[in-house]
C-alpha positions as CSV (number, residue, x, y, z in Angstrom):
1,M,86.1,175.4,38.2
2,K,86.0,172.8,41.0
3,H,82.9,170.7,41.0
4,L,81.2,169.5,44.2
5,S,80.6,165.8,44.9
6,P,77.0,164.6,45.2
7,E,77.7,163.8,48.8
8,Q,78.8,167.4,49.5
9,I,75.7,168.6,48.0
10,K,73.2,166.1,49.4
11,F,74.3,166.4,53.0
12,S,74.8,170.3,52.9
13,P,72.4,172.2,55.2
14,L,69.4,174.0,53.5
15,L,69.5,177.8,53.9
16,S,66.3,179.9,53.9
17,P,66.1,183.1,51.8
18,K,66.6,185.1,55.1
19,E,69.8,183.1,55.9
20,V,71.2,183.6,52.4
21,A,70.4,187.3,52.6
22,E,72.3,187.6,55.9
23,R,75.3,185.9,54.3
24,L,75.2,188.0,51.2
25,G,74.3,191.3,52.8
26,I,71.3,191.9,50.8
27,S,67.5,191.7,51.5
28,P,65.5,188.4,51.7
29,R,63.3,189.9,49.0
30,R,66.3,190.4,46.7
31,V,67.3,186.7,47.4
32,R,63.8,185.5,46.4
33,E,64.1,187.6,43.2
34,L,67.3,186.0,42.4
35,M,65.9,182.5,43.1
36,A,62.8,183.2,40.9
37,A,65.2,184.4,38.0
38,W,67.3,181.1,38.4
39,C,70.3,183.2,39.4
40,L,70.9,181.2,42.5
41,P,71.1,177.4,42.7
42,T,67.8,176.5,44.5
43,V,66.2,173.4,46.0
44,R,62.4,173.2,46.2
45,V,60.8,171.6,49.3
46,G,57.2,171.7,48.6
47,R,56.3,175.2,47.7
48,R,59.4,176.7,49.4
49,Q,62.8,177.3,47.9
50,F,66.1,176.9,49.7
51,V,69.8,177.1,48.8
52,R,72.2,174.4,49.9
53,E,75.0,175.9,51.9
54,A,77.6,174.1,49.7
55,M,76.1,175.3,46.5
56,L,76.1,178.9,47.9
57,K,79.8,178.7,48.7
58,W,80.5,177.2,45.3
59,W,78.4,179.9,43.6
60,L,80.2,182.6,45.4
61,K,83.7,181.2,44.8
62,N,83.1,180.6,41.1
63,G,81.3,183.9,40.4
64,P,84.1,185.3,38.3
65,E,84.1,182.2,36.0
66,L,80.3,182.2,35.9
67,A,80.3,185.9,35.0
68,R,81.4,185.0,31.5
69,T,77.9,183.6,30.9
70,S,75.3,186.0,29.7
71,H,72.6,184.6,32.1
72,F,74.8,185.2,35.2
73,A,75.9,188.6,34.0
74,A,72.2,189.6,33.6
75,C,71.4,188.3,37.1
76,V,74.3,190.3,38.6
77,E,73.2,193.5,36.8
78,A,69.5,192.9,38.0
79,S,70.9,192.5,41.5
80,R,72.7,195.8,41.3
81,E,69.8,197.6,39.9
82,G,67.6,196.3,42.7
83,E,70.0,197.4,45.5
84,S,69.9,201.0,44.3
85,E,66.0,201.0,44.4
86,E,65.9,199.7,48.0
């Protein structure tokens, strides 16, 4: 699993839940639920949460390796259940 340098993370643009939803093809509500469950790597700015673009790309690229962890698997399963409800 390739790690990101602090510079890559620090200077990466912040994406709103709406922007993340557009990139993932899911609803903004689902993105906020994944953020609340710590399934997506988030950054807090005041009361709002964002995802750094570099972290989202890393998260998507390393999903298969992360899937070995029980927490990530639970997040994926919860995401799939929510999609069928919408």
